[in-house]
N, C-alpha and C positions, 0 to 999 in steps of 0.2 A: 676909237673904241674897236676892239675885234669882236666881231660876231662869234657866238658860241660854236657855230658849225665850222668856223675856220680856225679855232683854236687848235694848238697842237697838243695832241694827246700826250699825257705825262710818260708813258713808256717811249714814245718817240724822243722826247727830251732826254730820258735816260740813255737810249741807245745813241743819240747824238754825243752825248758826254762821253760815252765809251769810245766812239769813233775819234774824238778830239784827244782823248787820253792815249789811244793807240796809234795816233798819226794817220788814220785811215781817212782818205779824202775822196772816196768813190760811193757815198751814201746816196741813197734814194732822196730825190728833190721833192719838196711838198707838194708840187703839181702833180707828180706821179703817185705820191703817197696817198692823196685824196682819191685818186682813181682805184688804188688798191683797196682802200677802206670801202669804197662803193662795191667793188667786186666781191670782197668777202662777205659784205652785209647781203648781197643778192643770193647767197648760197647759205643760209643759216644752219643748216644740218651738213654741209659739205665738207669735203676734204680739200684743204687748201694747202699748195705747196709753193715752195721758192727755192730756186737753185741760186747760190751766191748771197749767203746770209750777211757777209760783211760783219759789221758791228751790230746789226739788228734793226737798223732804221726802217728799212723796207718791211721786215718782219713786224715791227711795232705798228706800222700803218696797217698792215693786214689784220693785226690782232685787234686794232681798234674797231673794225668791223666784224669781227668774229662772233657768230652766234653761239648760244649756250650749247648747242647740239653739234657744233662744228669742231673739227681738229685741224691744226696747222703744223705741217712738218717743213723744215727748212735745212739745208745743207751747205756747209762752208769748208773748203779745203784747208784754210789756214787754222791750225789746232788752237792757237791763242785768241784769235778773233772768235772762233766757235764757242770757246769756253767763256769769254767775256760776254758774248751775246746771250748764251744760255742763262747767265746770271740774271739778265734782265727779265727773264720769263720763268724763273725757278719756281714761282708760287702758282703757276697755272699749269695743270696736268694736261690741258688741251694742246699745248705747244711742246714740240719736240725738235731740239736743235741737234742735227747730226754732224759729224765730222768726217770729211772725206770727199770722194768723188761725186759729182752730181748723180751718177748712176745708182746711188744708194736709194734715190727717190723711187725707183722702179718698184722696190719692195712695198710701198705705200699706195701706189696708183691703183685705179684710175683717179684723176683729180678733177674736182668741180671748178677750181681756180688754180691756175699755174702761172706764177710770176716767174718768168725764166730770165734772170738777170745775171747768171753765171754760166757754168757749164751747160752744154747741151745747145744753146741758141746758134752758135756758129758751128760747132764740131759734129752735131748730130740732130739737124733740124727735124728730120723725119721722126726720129726717136722722141722728140719734144712733142710733136703732134699725137704720137701713139699713147703718150701717158695721159691724155686728156679722155675724161668720160664723155659720152654723148651729152651735149648741151654744155660741156665744160668751157670755160673762158681761159684764154691764153692771153697774157700781157707781156710785151716785150718792149723795153724802152731803150734809150740812148741812140735813136736814129736822128739824122739830120734831115729836115724837111726838104723835099724836093717838088718842084712846081711841074715836073715832066712825068710822063708815063711812057715807057716804064720808068719807075723811079731811078734817080742817079745819084751817085755819091762820088766826089772827086773826078767828075767827068766820065765816069763809067757807069753802066747799068749796075744797079745795086741788087745782085743776084739773090743775096740772103732775104732782103726785104721783099722782093719779087716772089720768092718761094712761099713765105707766109702768106702774102696778099692774094696769091693765085692758087693756093693749095685746094684741090678738089674737096677735101674733107672739111674745110673751114669756111665760114662766112667772116671776112676779115675787113678791116678798115684801118686808115692810119688817122690819128688825131694829133693835133699840135698840143704838146704840154707847155712849151713856152714858145716865144717867136723863133727861138733857134734849136728846139728839140722837139722830137715827136715820138709817138709809141704806136706800135701795132697792136691793135685789140682783135681778137678773133674768138669765134664760138665754134666748136665742133658740131658738126651736122649730126642730127639724130639718125 
């Protein structure tokens, strides 16, 4: 029997269906999804953001923790995926699905939670940090766990992960999401 808190929210199921129909294979995993739900719930009146909507699975997990006074804005480059994801949230005015470059998010910042799963994470990490409100939470997934310090990936120092983990404006840590994947979770210092 599945415990209620482990049940998959209905919008996540709907977004997973969109992913399947669109042949999209890079959706948020449930382990990260539950982390997203928790982060959104921690900021019940916050502005929540996501870069890399995809089919809306991560968006749906964020939505499952969204407070009545919160807003959620997400951006996807692929016009068709963005359109399909927007349909999942068409009945909730707290959610905006934008189509275009991740920098469209700048117009909605600063963010109380930012799930940076698409643009920005690699191409402008400093820009990502600057979009956070003081006390804002940053979540970056899709890392491979490293038992070394500094963290390594493919035998080399993982400079991207090191940037976030040691940034002077962030208190950051890395957590295992599965035995083979990890996420960096950070809070912007006040």
